[in-house]
N, C-alpha and C positions, 0 to 999 in steps of 0.2 A: 731637191734638186740642189744647184749650185750656181752661184747669183754670180754677178754684174757691177756694182751701185758703181752707175756713172755721177762724174762728177761736179766738171763741165763743160760743154766742145768749143775749146774756144779758139773764138773765128780769125779767119781773116790777118798770114800772116804775111804773103805775097804778091807785090802789086806798081809796076811797074807809075811811072811818070805822067803816062799814057790814060789811067784808069784802063788797063787790059787788065782782061781776069788771071784770081790768083794758081801757081798753080800748086800750089798744096794749101792743107790748113792744119791745124792742130786741136792736135785730141788730149783729150785726163780721163783716165777711169780708172777707180780703188778694185784689187781681187780682191773676194773672202770668197774662201771654200766653204763646206755642205753644213763645215759647226758653225760660220756664222766667221773665223777668223780668216785675219788678213795673210794672204798669199802674199810672202815677204822678199826679197833680195834673190827672184825668182827668175829664170828663166823661161818666156809663151811664147806660144804662138798664137797668133789673133790670123782672125779674118775680117776684114768689114765692108760692110754697105750700103750702099746710100739706098734705100728706099725711094719712091718715086706715086706719093698718096695711097701711104697707109703703112702697117706698122705692116700686113702682107703683100707688098703692093710690090710693084716695079719692080728691083734692082737696076738703075742708070751704071753702076759702076763699083763693083768687087774690085778687093787687093789683098794683100795675106798679107802678114810682120812678128818677126821673130822677137822681142822683148822684154824685159828685163828689170820687174819691178823693185824699189825702191827700200825702203824701210819701213817707207808707212802703205804699200802693197799701194804705192803709185802710180801707174805706167804714163811715160809722158810717149804721144806717135805725133806726125804727119802724116794727113793725108794727105794721100795723091805720090809717096812716095816709094811705097810699099813696090810688093812684085804684082804686078797684074791681070788678075782669071777674069779679066774681064767688061767692053766699056774705054768711056775715055772721061780721064778727072776733067778738065781742059773743056770740054765740050758741053758743058751738061749748062743746062739754064732754071738754073735759080728762085728765073719770077714765073718759071709755070710750076706752079704748085704747090703741092706741102711736098717737106722729102723728112726720109728719117736715117736716119743713125745705128744702124743695126750690128755690135757686136759680137764675134765668136770664139772662145776661149780654149786653149788648151792648155794645162797650168805644170803639165809637165811639158813644154818647148814645142807641143810637135803638131802634128792637124789633126787630131782626134783630140774637134771643139765639144765640151759636157758644157761651157758656160755658159749660156746666150745672154745679153740683153740689146733693148730694142729703145733707141730714144730720138722723139721730135726737136728737130732744129727750127726753134721755135722761134725766135731771131735770125736770118740770113746777113751777113758785115756788111759793111757798104762795099769793097770791091768783087765782091761775089754776084755783086747785084751795078758792076761798075756801067754797065751799058746807059742804065736807065737813069740813077747820079745822076750819068753824067750828063742829059737832055735835060736836068732840070734846075742843071746848079749856072744859083746866077745873082742875080740884084733882081728877083721876087719879088711879090705883095707881100707874103705868108698869106694865103689866103687857100683854101680849101683844098686846093691843089696845083698849090704853084710853091711851097714850103724848098725850100733848098740848104745843103749842109752848111754850118753854120753859121744860119740865121740865129741877129739876136731876137727872138721876141716871144711870149705868150712869158715872160721870166727868164725867161732863159737860153742856153743853145743849140741850137737841133743837130744834133749829132751822129741821126741814125733815118735814114729813110726807105720804106719798100712801098710796091702799090699790089694792089687787090686784085682777085680777077676782073675788077669792072674799071681797074688803069686809076681806082682809089690812091691819093698820096695814107700810108701810117709814120707810122717815125715815132724816135724818142728826146721830148727833147727834157737837159742838166739841168741844174737849178745856178742864179752868179755864183751862187756863195754857199758855205758848206760851216761847219759844226765838229763837236768832237762831242763823245757821248757812248757811255754802257749802250750794249744792245739790249742785256736787260738783268737789273742786279739779282731776280729772286730765280731756284735752278728750277726754271716749269718748265715743261711743252706746248709746245701751245701753237705748235698745228698747222706753222708758217713753213711746209718744208717745199713750195715749188717749186723749180730750177731756173722759171722762163715768165711769170706772175707775180712779181712786185707788186703791183699793187691785193691783188688777193689777200699775199704774207701780210702786209703793212696793216687791214686787217685786223692778221687773227693776233697780233703786235698790240695790245688793248695790256699793259702790266710796261713797256720797252721805254726809253728814256730817247732813245734814236728816232722809234717810230712817232713821239712826240712833237717833236723839233719839224721830224717833214713835216707832220698831218697838218702842224700849226703855222706853216709857211702860205695855207690858203689851201682850197680848194682842187682836187687832180695831183696833187703831188704827193709821191710817194720815196719810201725807201726802193731801189733797183732793187730785182735777182738777180743770183749770183751769174750767168745767163744775161741781162740785159746791164752790170755791170761792168765784166768781160767786155763790149762791145762798148761801152764807151771808153777800154781803157785802148782799142784795137783802132776804135775810130776817134780818136781825142784832139789826134791835126789832122784830118781832111777836111778841105773843105774851103780854101781860106787863108786857111790860118790860123782860125777865127779862134778857137782853144785853145791859141796861146798867147795870142792876143793879152792886153789890159783892160780896163773894162769892168771884168767880177775878180773874185778869188784865186787866182788860177789853178787846175788840179794838180797836184802833190808829187813829182817823182818817186818822191822814200814812202808816200802814207800809203798808211794800210786800210781800205774803207773797208765797211761790215756795206757787207747785203742783208738783204732781209729774208734768205735761206739760209735754215735751221739747220742744222747738222744732226743733233739728238736733244738730250734730256740738258746735258750742259755748255755744250757748242754749237755755233754759229758760223759760217759760212766767209771769209774775211777774202777781196780781189791787193795782193798785195800789188801796188804801181811800181815798186823800184825792183822787183822781179820778174811781171804779167804773170803769175799764179795765180791760182785759188786753196784757201788752205784754211783749216777751223781754229778759231780763236773759242775760249770760255767768254761768255752767254756777258762775266762783271770786268771783262777788259773792259779801260777806253782805247777807241779809236777813231779815226778820220770817219765822217755820214758827211754823203751831200744825197739832195732827191734828185726822183727824176717824175719828170709826166709822159703819159703819151696821146697822142693827134694821131 
């Protein structure tokens, strides 16, 4: 069976100053054929569905697009800008349940979709939760139900918040400082391959200089997954501009930051803050390292 390997769901590109829900979100994927070879420089047809509450859940929005892969087999698209098949992207209630992106691809550029992949949106960015976030942003004390974006607490800055079904807040905090390190000097597989769970990945990186640095900061800190790192990029200037101000090492506009998500034996994913893209680098490359923690 042919496969679609998802690289990253890089979300939240368009939101107004009044914190309205965005009109679109960015998505990137790498397309491979049945021989696991990259489908490069080729027109492909795609149908994108947003599913609610499971991989076979209700499609709340469906659209189609025709795209062209690059020399690395990568396609980049903006969900919400294609030809609508059903639903309304702007009315999706992102706080109501779990959501999955299902992509169906025709590598010949048509609508005979033979490549299918489904990825859960483990982290939905600030703009997609705008109405909820707006109600909790302010000068709260940082209690279990009163975190706010841009808050300086627990050794870092709150950069992402969401509420679960019970109304309890959860989110991510970025450490105030950073370092540089290699991902791993030895070329071995660690199984740190989760795109959404940096804490799990970091626990697998027993011989990693990057992991050693972040875990050395204290209990709870870990190297972010590629999805968690993408959230940091897209949300870095939200709520009171706190991530632009002083008081800690500023996030570099040009740095390549290591994620904890392994690509293969020799490569791991990084997020490039100069371009807003996820890419692979050799594990023995020295890149910037910034720790996060969850609440």
